[in-house]
mmCIF file of the N, C-alpha and C atoms, coordinates in Angstrom:
data_MODEL
# 
_entry.id   MODEL 
# 
loop_
_atom_site.group_PDB 
_atom_site.id 
_atom_site.type_symbol 
_atom_site.label_atom_id 
_atom_site.label_alt_id 
_atom_site.label_comp_id 
_atom_site.label_asym_id 
_atom_site.label_entity_id 
_atom_site.label_seq_id 
_atom_site.pdbx_PDB_ins_code 
_atom_site.Cartn_x 
_atom_site.Cartn_y 
_atom_site.Cartn_z 
_atom_site.occupancy 
_atom_site.B_iso_or_equiv 
_atom_site.pdbx_formal_charge 
_atom_site.auth_seq_id 
_atom_site.auth_comp_id 
_atom_site.auth_asym_id 
_atom_site.auth_atom_id 
_atom_site.pdbx_PDB_model_num 
ATOM 1   N N  . MET A 1 1  ? -2.876  0.241   -7.806  1.00 0.00 ? 1  MET A N  1 
ATOM 2   C CA . MET A 1 1  ? -2.538  1.619   -8.295  1.00 0.00 ? 1  MET A CA 1 
ATOM 3   C C  . MET A 1 1  ? -3.826  2.536   -8.530  1.00 0.00 ? 1  MET A C  1 
ATOM 4   N N  . LYS A 1 2  ? -4.866  1.780   -9.072  1.00 0.00 ? 2  LYS A N  1 
ATOM 5   C CA . LYS A 1 2  ? -6.107  2.427   -9.409  1.00 0.00 ? 2  LYS A CA 1 
ATOM 6   C C  . LYS A 1 2  ? -6.774  3.094   -8.035  1.00 0.00 ? 2  LYS A C  1 
ATOM 7   N N  . LEU A 1 3  ? -6.683  2.138   -7.045  1.00 0.00 ? 3  LEU A N  1 
ATOM 8   C CA . LEU A 1 3  ? -7.224  2.682   -5.855  1.00 0.00 ? 3  LEU A CA 1 
ATOM 9   C C  . LEU A 1 3  ? -6.516  4.017   -5.307  1.00 0.00 ? 3  LEU A C  1 
ATOM 10  N N  . ILE A 1 4  ? -5.259  4.220   -5.414  1.00 0.00 ? 4  ILE A N  1 
ATOM 11  C CA . ILE A 1 4  ? -4.405  5.328   -5.119  1.00 0.00 ? 4  ILE A CA 1 
ATOM 12  C C  . ILE A 1 4  ? -4.678  6.435   -6.104  1.00 0.00 ? 4  ILE A C  1 
ATOM 13  N N  . GLU A 1 5  ? -4.949  6.160   -7.474  1.00 0.00 ? 5  GLU A N  1 
ATOM 14  C CA . GLU A 1 5  ? -5.260  7.186   -8.339  1.00 0.00 ? 5  GLU A CA 1 
ATOM 15  C C  . GLU A 1 5  ? -6.642  7.663   -8.099  1.00 0.00 ? 5  GLU A C  1 
ATOM 16  N N  . SER A 1 6  ? -7.464  6.709   -7.447  1.00 0.00 ? 6  SER A N  1 
ATOM 17  C CA . SER A 1 6  ? -8.971  7.365   -7.278  1.00 0.00 ? 6  SER A CA 1 
ATOM 18  C C  . SER A 1 6  ? -9.059  8.408   -6.181  1.00 0.00 ? 6  SER A C  1 
ATOM 19  N N  . PHE A 1 7  ? -7.968  8.548   -5.390  1.00 0.00 ? 7  PHE A N  1 
ATOM 20  C CA . PHE A 1 7  ? -7.905  9.630   -4.391  1.00 0.00 ? 7  PHE A CA 1 
ATOM 21  C C  . PHE A 1 7  ? -7.147  10.874  -5.142  1.00 0.00 ? 7  PHE A C  1 
ATOM 22  N N  . GLU A 1 8  ? -6.992  10.744  -6.269  1.00 0.00 ? 8  GLU A N  1 
ATOM 23  C CA . GLU A 1 8  ? -6.303  12.163  -6.745  1.00 0.00 ? 8  GLU A CA 1 
ATOM 24  C C  . GLU A 1 8  ? -7.282  13.188  -6.879  1.00 0.00 ? 8  GLU A C  1 
ATOM 25  N N  . GLY A 1 9  ? -8.648  12.986  -7.397  1.00 0.00 ? 9  GLY A N  1 
ATOM 26  C CA . GLY A 1 9  ? -9.535  14.014  -7.234  1.00 0.00 ? 9  GLY A CA 1 
ATOM 27  C C  . GLY A 1 9  ? -9.727  14.621  -6.038  1.00 0.00 ? 9  GLY A C  1 
ATOM 28  N N  . ASN A 1 10 ? -9.776  14.062  -4.937  1.00 0.00 ? 10 ASN A N  1 
ATOM 29  C CA . ASN A 1 10 ? -9.793  14.544  -3.589  1.00 0.00 ? 10 ASN A CA 1 
ATOM 30  C C  . ASN A 1 10 ? -8.644  15.467  -3.275  1.00 0.00 ? 10 ASN A C  1 
ATOM 31  N N  . ALA A 1 11 ? -7.474  14.928  -3.567  1.00 0.00 ? 11 ALA A N  1 
ATOM 32  C CA . ALA A 1 11 ? -6.152  15.850  -3.094  1.00 0.00 ? 11 ALA A CA 1 
ATOM 33  C C  . ALA A 1 11 ? -6.260  16.899  -3.814  1.00 0.00 ? 11 ALA A C  1 
ATOM 34  N N  . THR A 1 12 ? -6.545  16.926  -5.391  1.00 0.00 ? 12 THR A N  1 
ATOM 35  C CA . THR A 1 12 ? -6.248  17.966  -6.031  1.00 0.00 ? 12 THR A CA 1 
ATOM 36  C C  . THR A 1 12 ? -7.473  19.214  -5.663  1.00 0.00 ? 12 THR A C  1 
ATOM 37  N N  . ASN A 1 13 ? -8.423  18.838  -5.189  1.00 0.00 ? 13 ASN A N  1 
ATOM 38  C CA . ASN A 1 13 ? -9.586  19.596  -4.816  1.00 0.00 ? 13 ASN A CA 1 
ATOM 39  C C  . ASN A 1 13 ? -9.325  20.266  -3.214  1.00 0.00 ? 13 ASN A C  1 
ATOM 40  N N  . GLY A 1 14 ? -8.203  19.829  -2.626  1.00 0.00 ? 14 GLY A N  1 
ATOM 41  C CA . GLY A 1 14 ? -7.871  20.431  -1.388  1.00 0.00 ? 14 GLY A CA 1 
ATOM 42  C C  . GLY A 1 14 ? -8.493  19.515  -0.247  1.00 0.00 ? 14 GLY A C  1 
ATOM 43  N N  . LYS A 1 15 ? -9.369  18.546  -0.604  1.00 0.00 ? 15 LYS A N  1 
ATOM 44  C CA . LYS A 1 15 ? -10.209 17.751  0.508   1.00 0.00 ? 15 LYS A CA 1 
ATOM 45  C C  . LYS A 1 15 ? -9.326  16.946  1.103   1.00 0.00 ? 15 LYS A C  1 
ATOM 46  N N  . ALA A 1 16 ? -8.186  16.607  1.048   1.00 0.00 ? 16 ALA A N  1 
ATOM 47  C CA . ALA A 1 16 ? -7.303  15.733  1.699   1.00 0.00 ? 16 ALA A CA 1 
ATOM 48  C C  . ALA A 1 16 ? -6.487  16.312  2.776   1.00 0.00 ? 16 ALA A C  1 
ATOM 49  N N  . GLY A 1 17 ? -6.703  17.762  2.906   1.00 0.00 ? 17 GLY A N  1 
ATOM 50  C CA . GLY A 1 17 ? -5.912  18.420  4.028   1.00 0.00 ? 17 GLY A CA 1 
ATOM 51  C C  . GLY A 1 17 ? -4.483  18.597  3.578   1.00 0.00 ? 17 GLY A C  1 
ATOM 52  N N  . THR A 1 18 ? -4.197  18.534  2.441   1.00 0.00 ? 18 THR A N  1 
ATOM 53  C CA . THR A 1 18 ? -2.602  18.775  2.047   1.00 0.00 ? 18 THR A CA 1 
ATOM 54  C C  . THR A 1 18 ? -2.770  19.209  0.571   1.00 0.00 ? 18 THR A C  1 
ATOM 55  N N  . SER A 1 19 ? -1.915  20.251  0.257   1.00 0.00 ? 19 SER A N  1 
ATOM 56  C CA . SER A 1 19 ? -1.884  20.716  -1.095  1.00 0.00 ? 19 SER A CA 1 
ATOM 57  C C  . SER A 1 19 ? -1.241  19.843  -1.970  1.00 0.00 ? 19 SER A C  1 
ATOM 58  N N  . PRO A 1 20 ? -1.628  19.937  -3.221  1.00 0.00 ? 20 PRO A N  1 
ATOM 59  C CA . PRO A 1 20 ? -0.989  19.086  -3.969  1.00 0.00 ? 20 PRO A CA 1 
ATOM 60  C C  . PRO A 1 20 ? 0.615   19.000  -4.048  1.00 0.00 ? 20 PRO A C  1 
ATOM 61  N N  . ASN A 1 21 ? 1.310   20.280  -3.956  1.00 0.00 ? 21 ASN A N  1 
ATOM 62  C CA . ASN A 1 21 ? 2.663   20.499  -3.835  1.00 0.00 ? 21 ASN A CA 1 
ATOM 63  C C  . ASN A 1 21 ? 3.292   19.750  -2.713  1.00 0.00 ? 21 ASN A C  1 
ATOM 64  N N  . GLN A 1 22 ? 2.700   19.898  -1.605  1.00 0.00 ? 22 GLN A N  1 
ATOM 65  C CA . GLN A 1 22 ? 2.988   19.088  -0.452  1.00 0.00 ? 22 GLN A CA 1 
ATOM 66  C C  . GLN A 1 22 ? 3.035   17.593  -0.507  1.00 0.00 ? 22 GLN A C  1 
ATOM 67  N N  . LEU A 1 23 ? 1.930   17.092  -1.241  1.00 0.00 ? 23 LEU A N  1 
ATOM 68  C CA . LEU A 1 23 ? 1.819   15.902  -1.372  1.00 0.00 ? 23 LEU A CA 1 
ATOM 69  C C  . LEU A 1 23 ? 2.848   15.252  -2.324  1.00 0.00 ? 23 LEU A C  1 
ATOM 70  N N  . ASP A 1 24 ? 3.110   16.096  -3.297  1.00 0.00 ? 24 ASP A N  1 
ATOM 71  C CA . ASP A 1 24 ? 4.287   15.561  -4.297  1.00 0.00 ? 24 ASP A CA 1 
ATOM 72  C C  . ASP A 1 24 ? 5.631   15.695  -3.702  1.00 0.00 ? 24 ASP A C  1 
ATOM 73  N N  . GLN A 1 25 ? 5.919   16.437  -2.635  1.00 0.00 ? 25 GLN A N  1 
ATOM 74  C CA . GLN A 1 25 ? 7.154   16.377  -1.838  1.00 0.00 ? 25 GLN A CA 1 
ATOM 75  C C  . GLN A 1 25 ? 7.352   15.230  -0.982  1.00 0.00 ? 25 GLN A C  1 
ATOM 76  N N  . ALA A 1 26 ? 6.068   14.951  -0.224  1.00 0.00 ? 26 ALA A N  1 
ATOM 77  C CA . ALA A 1 26 ? 6.121   13.937  0.654   1.00 0.00 ? 26 ALA A CA 1 
ATOM 78  C C  . ALA A 1 26 ? 6.207   12.550  -0.177  1.00 0.00 ? 26 ALA A C  1 
ATOM 79  N N  . LEU A 1 27 ? 5.648   12.418  -1.381  1.00 0.00 ? 27 LEU A N  1 
ATOM 80  C CA . LEU A 1 27 ? 5.765   10.953  -2.017  1.00 0.00 ? 27 LEU A CA 1 
ATOM 81  C C  . LEU A 1 27 ? 7.185   11.125  -2.779  1.00 0.00 ? 27 LEU A C  1 
ATOM 82  N N  . SER A 1 28 ? 7.759   12.349  -3.130  1.00 0.00 ? 28 SER A N  1 
ATOM 83  C CA . SER A 1 28 ? 9.135   11.950  -3.798  1.00 0.00 ? 28 SER A CA 1 
ATOM 84  C C  . SER A 1 28 ? 9.992   11.508  -2.908  1.00 0.00 ? 28 SER A C  1 
ATOM 85  N N  . ALA A 1 29 ? 9.898   11.790  -1.663  1.00 0.00 ? 29 ALA A N  1 
ATOM 86  C CA . ALA A 1 29 ? 10.882  11.277  -0.565  1.00 0.00 ? 29 ALA A CA 1 
ATOM 87  C C  . ALA A 1 29 ? 10.738  9.559   -0.309  1.00 0.00 ? 29 ALA A C  1 
ATOM 88  N N  . LEU A 1 30 ? 9.746   9.010   -0.918  1.00 0.00 ? 30 LEU A N  1 
ATOM 89  C CA . LEU A 1 30 ? 9.591   7.584   -0.812  1.00 0.00 ? 30 LEU A CA 1 
ATOM 90  C C  . LEU A 1 30 ? 9.985   6.751   -1.902  1.00 0.00 ? 30 LEU A C  1 
ATOM 91  N N  . PHE A 1 31 ? 10.400  7.635   -3.122  1.00 0.00 ? 31 PHE A N  1 
ATOM 92  C CA . PHE A 1 31 ? 10.738  6.857   -4.477  1.00 0.00 ? 31 PHE A CA 1 
ATOM 93  C C  . PHE A 1 31 ? 12.307  6.910   -4.322  1.00 0.00 ? 31 PHE A C  1 
ATOM 94  N N  . THR A 1 32 ? 12.953  5.801   -4.687  1.00 0.00 ? 32 THR A N  1 
ATOM 95  C CA . THR A 1 32 ? 14.101  5.733   -4.820  1.00 0.00 ? 32 THR A CA 1 
ATOM 96  C C  . THR A 1 32 ? 14.413  4.574   -6.308  1.00 0.00 ? 32 THR A C  1 
ATOM 97  N N  . GLN A 1 33 ? 15.581  4.828   -6.404  1.00 0.00 ? 33 GLN A N  1 
ATOM 98  C CA . GLN A 1 33 ? 16.066  3.789   -7.923  1.00 0.00 ? 33 GLN A CA 1 
ATOM 99  C C  . GLN A 1 33 ? 16.685  2.606   -7.426  1.00 0.00 ? 33 GLN A C  1 
ATOM 100 N N  . ASP A 1 34 ? 16.068  1.543   -7.953  1.00 0.00 ? 34 ASP A N  1 
ATOM 101 C CA . ASP A 1 34 ? 16.708  0.456   -7.650  1.00 0.00 ? 34 ASP A CA 1 
ATOM 102 C C  . ASP A 1 34 ? 18.094  0.183   -8.298  1.00 0.00 ? 34 ASP A C  1 
ATOM 103 N N  . ALA A 1 35 ? 19.101  -0.011  -7.463  1.00 0.00 ? 35 ALA A N  1 
ATOM 104 C CA . ALA A 1 35 ? 20.360  -0.231  -8.126  1.00 0.00 ? 35 ALA A CA 1 
ATOM 105 C C  . ALA A 1 35 ? 20.634  -1.262  -9.049  1.00 0.00 ? 35 ALA A C  1 
ATOM 106 N N  . ARG A 1 36 ? 20.068  -2.324  -9.013  1.00 0.00 ? 36 ARG A N  1 
ATOM 107 C CA . ARG A 1 36 ? 20.199  -3.430  -9.731  1.00 0.00 ? 36 ARG A CA 1 
ATOM 108 C C  . ARG A 1 36 ? 19.476  -3.349  -11.294 1.00 0.00 ? 36 ARG A C  1 
ATOM 109 N N  . THR A 1 37 ? 18.077  -2.777  -11.151 1.00 0.00 ? 37 THR A N  1 
ATOM 110 C CA . THR A 1 37 ? 17.249  -2.538  -12.301 1.00 0.00 ? 37 THR A CA 1 
ATOM 111 C C  . THR A 1 37 ? 17.142  -1.301  -12.817 1.00 0.00 ? 37 THR A C  1 
ATOM 112 N N  . HIS A 1 38 ? 17.426  -0.327  -12.085 1.00 0.00 ? 38 HIS A N  1 
ATOM 113 C CA . HIS A 1 38 ? 17.302  1.129   -12.447 1.00 0.00 ? 38 HIS A CA 1 
ATOM 114 C C  . HIS A 1 38 ? 15.724  1.581   -12.466 1.00 0.00 ? 38 HIS A C  1 
ATOM 115 N N  . ARG A 1 39 ? 15.057  0.772   -11.845 1.00 0.00 ? 39 ARG A N  1 
ATOM 116 C CA . ARG A 1 39 ? 13.703  0.932   -12.057 1.00 0.00 ? 39 ARG A CA 1 
ATOM 117 C C  . ARG A 1 39 ? 13.243  1.707   -10.569 1.00 0.00 ? 39 ARG A C  1 
ATOM 118 N N  . PRO A 1 40 ? 12.173  2.475   -10.900 1.00 0.00 ? 40 PRO A N  1 
ATOM 119 C CA . PRO A 1 40 ? 11.717  3.311   -9.574  1.00 0.00 ? 40 PRO A CA 1 
ATOM 120 C C  . PRO A 1 40 ? 11.237  2.365   -8.637  1.00 0.00 ? 40 PRO A C  1 
ATOM 121 N N  . SER A 1 41 ? 11.692  2.432   -7.172  1.00 0.00 ? 41 SER A N  1 
ATOM 122 C CA . SER A 1 41 ? 11.067  1.668   -6.199  1.00 0.00 ? 41 SER A CA 1 
ATOM 123 C C  . SER A 1 41 ? 10.501  2.398   -5.098  1.00 0.00 ? 41 SER A C  1 
ATOM 124 N N  . LEU A 1 42 ? 9.322   1.974   -4.403  1.00 0.00 ? 42 LEU A N  1 
ATOM 125 C CA . LEU A 1 42 ? 8.832   2.694   -3.299  1.00 0.00 ? 42 LEU A CA 1 
ATOM 126 C C  . LEU A 1 42 ? 9.279   1.979   -2.151  1.00 0.00 ? 42 LEU A C  1 
ATOM 127 N N  . THR A 1 43 ? 9.709   2.972   -1.405  1.00 0.00 ? 43 THR A N  1 
ATOM 128 C CA . THR A 1 43 ? 10.347  2.706   -0.023  1.00 0.00 ? 43 THR A CA 1 
ATOM 129 C C  . THR A 1 43 ? 9.399   3.406   1.195   1.00 0.00 ? 43 THR A C  1 
ATOM 130 N N  . ILE A 1 44 ? 8.995   2.618   1.943   1.00 0.00 ? 44 ILE A N  1 
ATOM 131 C CA . ILE A 1 44 ? 8.031   3.023   3.039   1.00 0.00 ? 44 ILE A CA 1 
ATOM 132 C C  . ILE A 1 44 ? 8.729   2.731   4.267   1.00 0.00 ? 44 ILE A C  1 
ATOM 133 N N  . PRO A 1 45 ? 9.248   3.857   4.925   1.00 0.00 ? 45 PRO A N  1 
ATOM 134 C CA . PRO A 1 45 ? 9.712   3.611   6.418   1.00 0.00 ? 45 PRO A CA 1 
ATOM 135 C C  . PRO A 1 45 ? 8.872   3.087   7.305   1.00 0.00 ? 45 PRO A C  1 
ATOM 136 N N  . LEU A 1 46 ? 9.381   2.088   8.102   1.00 0.00 ? 46 LEU A N  1 
ATOM 137 C CA . LEU A 1 46 ? 8.546   1.501   9.000   1.00 0.00 ? 46 LEU A CA 1 
ATOM 138 C C  . LEU A 1 46 ? 9.108   1.790   10.549  1.00 0.00 ? 46 LEU A C  1 
ATOM 139 N N  . PRO A 1 47 ? 8.273   1.830   11.433  1.00 0.00 ? 47 PRO A N  1 
ATOM 140 C CA . PRO A 1 47 ? 8.679   2.027   12.969  1.00 0.00 ? 47 PRO A CA 1 
ATOM 141 C C  . PRO A 1 47 ? 9.628   0.880   13.452  1.00 0.00 ? 47 PRO A C  1 
ATOM 142 N N  . GLU A 1 48 ? 10.316  1.006   14.271  1.00 0.00 ? 48 GLU A N  1 
ATOM 143 C CA . GLU A 1 48 ? 11.311  -0.310  14.696  1.00 0.00 ? 48 GLU A CA 1 
ATOM 144 C C  . GLU A 1 48 ? 10.411  -1.438  15.349  1.00 0.00 ? 48 GLU A C  1 
ATOM 145 N N  . SER A 1 49 ? 9.249   -1.069  15.564  1.00 0.00 ? 49 SER A N  1 
ATOM 146 C CA . SER A 1 49 ? 8.462   -2.312  16.162  1.00 0.00 ? 49 SER A CA 1 
ATOM 147 C C  . SER A 1 49 ? 7.960   -3.093  15.168  1.00 0.00 ? 49 SER A C  1 
ATOM 148 N N  . VAL A 1 50 ? 8.140   -2.872  13.912  1.00 0.00 ? 50 VAL A N  1 
ATOM 149 C CA . VAL A 1 50 ? 7.636   -3.584  12.773  1.00 0.00 ? 50 VAL A CA 1 
ATOM 150 C C  . VAL A 1 50 ? 8.826   -4.215  12.234  1.00 0.00 ? 50 VAL A C  1 
ATOM 151 N N  . THR A 1 51 ? 8.809   -5.770  12.618  1.00 0.00 ? 51 THR A N  1 
ATOM 152 C CA . THR A 1 51 ? 10.010  -6.605  12.291  1.00 0.00 ? 51 THR A CA 1 
ATOM 153 C C  . THR A 1 51 ? 9.709   -7.360  11.002  1.00 0.00 ? 51 THR A C  1 
ATOM 154 N N  . GLN A 1 52 ? 10.309  -7.911  10.254  1.00 0.00 ? 52 GLN A N  1 
ATOM 155 C CA . GLN A 1 52 ? 10.257  -8.794  9.281   1.00 0.00 ? 52 GLN A CA 1 
ATOM 156 C C  . GLN A 1 52 ? 9.307   -10.153 9.624   1.00 0.00 ? 52 GLN A C  1 
ATOM 157 N N  . GLU A 1 53 ? 9.666   -10.423 10.596  1.00 0.00 ? 53 GLU A N  1 
ATOM 158 C CA . GLU A 1 53 ? 8.513   -11.563 11.256  1.00 0.00 ? 53 GLU A CA 1 
ATOM 159 C C  . GLU A 1 53 ? 7.419   -11.214 11.633  1.00 0.00 ? 53 GLU A C  1 
ATOM 160 N N  . ARG A 1 54 ? 7.243   -10.153 12.195  1.00 0.00 ? 54 ARG A N  1 
ATOM 161 C CA . ARG A 1 54 ? 5.863   -9.627  12.461  1.00 0.00 ? 54 ARG A CA 1 
ATOM 162 C C  . ARG A 1 54 ? 5.141   -9.205  11.427  1.00 0.00 ? 54 ARG A C  1 
ATOM 163 N N  . LEU A 1 55 ? 5.751   -8.871  10.439  1.00 0.00 ? 55 LEU A N  1 
ATOM 164 C CA . LEU A 1 55 ? 5.133   -8.389  9.048   1.00 0.00 ? 55 LEU A CA 1 
ATOM 165 C C  . LEU A 1 55 ? 4.585   -9.735  8.265   1.00 0.00 ? 55 LEU A C  1 
ATOM 166 N N  . ALA A 1 56 ? 5.574   -10.694 8.365   1.00 0.00 ? 56 ALA A N  1 
ATOM 167 C CA . ALA A 1 56 ? 5.144   -11.890 7.660   1.00 0.00 ? 56 ALA A CA 1 
ATOM 168 C C  . ALA A 1 56 ? 3.994   -12.686 8.275   1.00 0.00 ? 56 ALA A C  1 
ATOM 169 N N  . GLY A 1 57 ? 3.839   -12.701 9.647   1.00 0.00 ? 57 GLY A N  1 
ATOM 170 C CA . GLY A 1 57 ? 2.891   -13.229 10.365  1.00 0.00 ? 57 GLY A CA 1 
ATOM 171 C C  . GLY A 1 57 ? 1.664   -12.467 10.078  1.00 0.00 ? 57 GLY A C  1 
ATOM 172 N N  . ALA A 1 58 ? 1.519   -11.223 10.129  1.00 0.00 ? 58 ALA A N  1 
ATOM 173 C CA . ALA A 1 58 ? 0.375   -10.552 9.858   1.00 0.00 ? 58 ALA A CA 1 
ATOM 174 C C  . ALA A 1 58 ? -0.192  -10.918 8.375   1.00 0.00 ? 58 ALA A C  1 
ATOM 175 N N  . MET A 1 59 ? 0.757   -10.852 7.443   1.00 0.00 ? 59 MET A N  1 
ATOM 176 C CA . MET A 1 59 ? 0.572   -10.953 6.051   1.00 0.00 ? 59 MET A CA 1 
ATOM 177 C C  . MET A 1 59 ? -0.260  -12.503 5.767   1.00 0.00 ? 59 MET A C  1 
ATOM 178 N N  . SER A 1 60 ? 0.370   -13.338 6.391   1.00 0.00 ? 60 SER A N  1 
ATOM 179 C CA . SER A 1 60 ? 0.172   -14.811 6.426   1.00 0.00 ? 60 SER A CA 1 
ATOM 180 C C  . SER A 1 60 ? -1.402  -14.971 7.020   1.00 0.00 ? 60 SER A C  1 
ATOM 181 N N  . ALA A 1 61 ? -1.611  -14.364 8.083   1.00 0.00 ? 61 ALA A N  1 
ATOM 182 C CA . ALA A 1 61 ? -2.885  -14.331 8.804   1.00 0.00 ? 61 ALA A CA 1 
ATOM 183 C C  . ALA A 1 61 ? -4.003  -13.722 7.900   1.00 0.00 ? 61 ALA A C  1 
ATOM 184 N N  . LEU A 1 62 ? -3.635  -12.653 7.215   1.00 0.00 ? 62 LEU A N  1 
ATOM 185 C CA . LEU A 1 62 ? -4.271  -11.883 6.282   1.00 0.00 ? 62 LEU A CA 1 
ATOM 186 C C  . LEU A 1 62 ? -4.691  -12.937 5.097   1.00 0.00 ? 62 LEU A C  1 
ATOM 187 N N  . LEU A 1 63 ? -3.776  -13.292 4.543   1.00 0.00 ? 63 LEU A N  1 
ATOM 188 C CA . LEU A 1 63 ? -4.129  -14.256 3.279   1.00 0.00 ? 63 LEU A CA 1 
ATOM 189 C C  . LEU A 1 63 ? -4.871  -15.261 3.655   1.00 0.00 ? 63 LEU A C  1 
ATOM 190 N N  . THR A 1 64 ? -4.569  -15.868 4.942   1.00 0.00 ? 64 THR A N  1 
ATOM 191 C CA . THR A 1 64 ? -5.535  -16.980 5.158   1.00 0.00 ? 64 THR A CA 1 
ATOM 192 C C  . THR A 1 64 ? -6.817  -16.656 5.415   1.00 0.00 ? 64 THR A C  1 
ATOM 193 N N  . ALA A 1 65 ? -7.075  -15.373 5.911   1.00 0.00 ? 65 ALA A N  1 
ATOM 194 C CA . ALA A 1 65 ? -8.487  -15.142 6.274   1.00 0.00 ? 65 ALA A CA 1 
ATOM 195 C C  . ALA A 1 65 ? -9.154  -15.065 4.729   1.00 0.00 ? 65 ALA A C  1 
ATOM 196 N N  . PHE A 1 66 ? -8.446  -14.364 3.821   1.00 0.00 ? 66 PHE A N  1 
ATOM 197 C CA . PHE A 1 66 ? -8.764  -14.231 2.682   1.00 0.00 ? 66 PHE A CA 1 
ATOM 198 C C  . PHE A 1 66 ? -9.279  -15.605 1.913   1.00 0.00 ? 66 PHE A C  1 
ATOM 199 N N  . GLY A 1 67 ? -8.379  -16.523 2.204   1.00 0.00 ? 67 GLY A N  1 
ATOM 200 C CA . GLY A 1 67 ? -8.489  -17.963 1.489   1.00 0.00 ? 67 GLY A CA 1 
ATOM 201 C C  . GLY A 1 67 ? -9.843  -18.414 2.134   1.00 0.00 ? 67 GLY A C  1 
ATOM 202 N N  . GLN A 1 68 ? -10.048 -18.409 3.513   1.00 0.00 ? 68 GLN A N  1 
ATOM 203 C CA . GLN A 1 68 ? -11.146 -18.997 3.962   1.00 0.00 ? 68 GLN A CA 1 
ATOM 204 C C  . GLN A 1 68 ? -12.508 -18.335 3.596   1.00 0.00 ? 68 GLN A C  1 
ATOM 205 N N  . ARG A 1 69 ? -12.503 -16.940 3.480   1.00 0.00 ? 69 ARG A N  1 
ATOM 206 C CA . ARG A 1 69 ? -13.635 -16.429 2.979   1.00 0.00 ? 69 ARG A CA 1 
ATOM 207 C C  . ARG A 1 69 ? -13.761 -16.752 1.314   1.00 0.00 ? 69 ARG A C  1 
ATOM 208 N N  . GLY A 1 70 ? -12.855 -16.930 0.624   1.00 0.00 ? 70 GLY A N  1 
ATOM 209 C CA . GLY A 1 70 ? -12.989 -17.114 -0.719  1.00 0.00 ? 70 GLY A CA 1 
ATOM 210 C C  . GLY A 1 70 ? -13.666 -18.605 -0.758  1.00 0.00 ? 70 GLY A C  1 
ATOM 211 N N  . THR A 1 71 ? -13.101 -19.505 0.076   1.00 0.00 ? 71 THR A N  1 
ATOM 212 C CA . THR A 1 71 ? -13.667 -20.826 -0.010  1.00 0.00 ? 71 THR A CA 1 
ATOM 213 C C  . THR A 1 71 ? -15.091 -21.128 0.375   1.00 0.00 ? 71 THR A C  1 
ATOM 214 N N  . ALA A 1 72 ? -15.434 -20.181 1.540   1.00 0.00 ? 72 ALA A N  1 
ATOM 215 C CA . ALA A 1 72 ? -16.653 -20.283 2.022   1.00 0.00 ? 72 ALA A CA 1 
ATOM 216 C C  . ALA A 1 72 ? -17.654 -19.553 0.843   1.00 0.00 ? 72 ALA A C  1 
ATOM 217 N N  . ALA A 1 73 ? -17.227 -18.482 0.326   1.00 0.00 ? 73 ALA A N  1 
ATOM 218 C CA . ALA A 1 73 ? -18.018 -17.750 -0.950  1.00 0.00 ? 73 ALA A CA 1 
ATOM 219 C C  . ALA A 1 73 ? -18.254 -18.906 -2.121  1.00 0.00 ? 73 ALA A C  1 
ATOM 220 N N  . GLY A 1 74 ? -17.359 -19.602 -2.242  1.00 0.00 ? 74 GLY A N  1 
ATOM 221 C CA . GLY A 1 74 ? -17.352 -20.733 -3.335  1.00 0.00 ? 74 GLY A CA 1 
ATOM 222 C C  . GLY A 1 74 ? -18.423 -21.549 -2.843  1.00 0.00 ? 74 GLY A C  1 
ATOM 223 N N  . ARG A 1 75 ? -18.568 -21.969 -1.656  1.00 0.00 ? 75 ARG A N  1 
ATOM 224 C CA . ARG A 1 75 ? -19.383 -23.220 -1.056  1.00 0.00 ? 75 ARG A CA 1 
ATOM 225 C C  . ARG A 1 75 ? -20.897 -22.552 -1.479  1.00 0.00 ? 75 ARG A C  1 
ATOM 226 N N  . GLU A 1 76 ? -20.980 -21.208 -1.272  1.00 0.00 ? 76 GLU A N  1 
ATOM 227 C CA . GLU A 1 76 ? -22.530 -20.631 -1.036  1.00 0.00 ? 76 GLU A CA 1 
ATOM 228 C C  . GLU A 1 76 ? -22.920 -20.580 -2.479  1.00 0.00 ? 76 GLU A C  1 
ATOM 229 N N  . SER A 1 77 ? -21.968 -20.628 -3.566  1.00 0.00 ? 77 SER A N  1 
ATOM 230 C CA . SER A 1 77 ? -22.522 -20.227 -4.846  1.00 0.00 ? 77 SER A CA 1 
ATOM 231 C C  . SER A 1 77 ? -22.843 -21.577 -5.349  1.00 0.00 ? 77 SER A C  1 
ATOM 232 N N  . GLU A 1 78 ? -22.697 -22.721 -4.950  1.00 0.00 ? 78 GLU A N  1 
ATOM 233 C CA . GLU A 1 78 ? -22.848 -24.030 -5.409  1.00 0.00 ? 78 GLU A CA 1 
ATOM 234 C C  . GLU A 1 78 ? -24.380 -24.450 -5.252  1.00 0.00 ? 78 GLU A C  1 
# 
């Protein structure tokens, strides 16, 4: 969340290429209310080519890569 908020200065200064009002409208379309918890939920539409299996495989590879880098970094500090 902090990363996204760090872009706020650029967006409000017009550097992001979109007015703050347009950005608010675009983001509001992504928020829904969870039927069970009544808490706000962020919903990101994905293209049809992104399947649950494809996303899970990509996330798994990413986490594995982070784990390997973390392990290697831990060895270097010893």
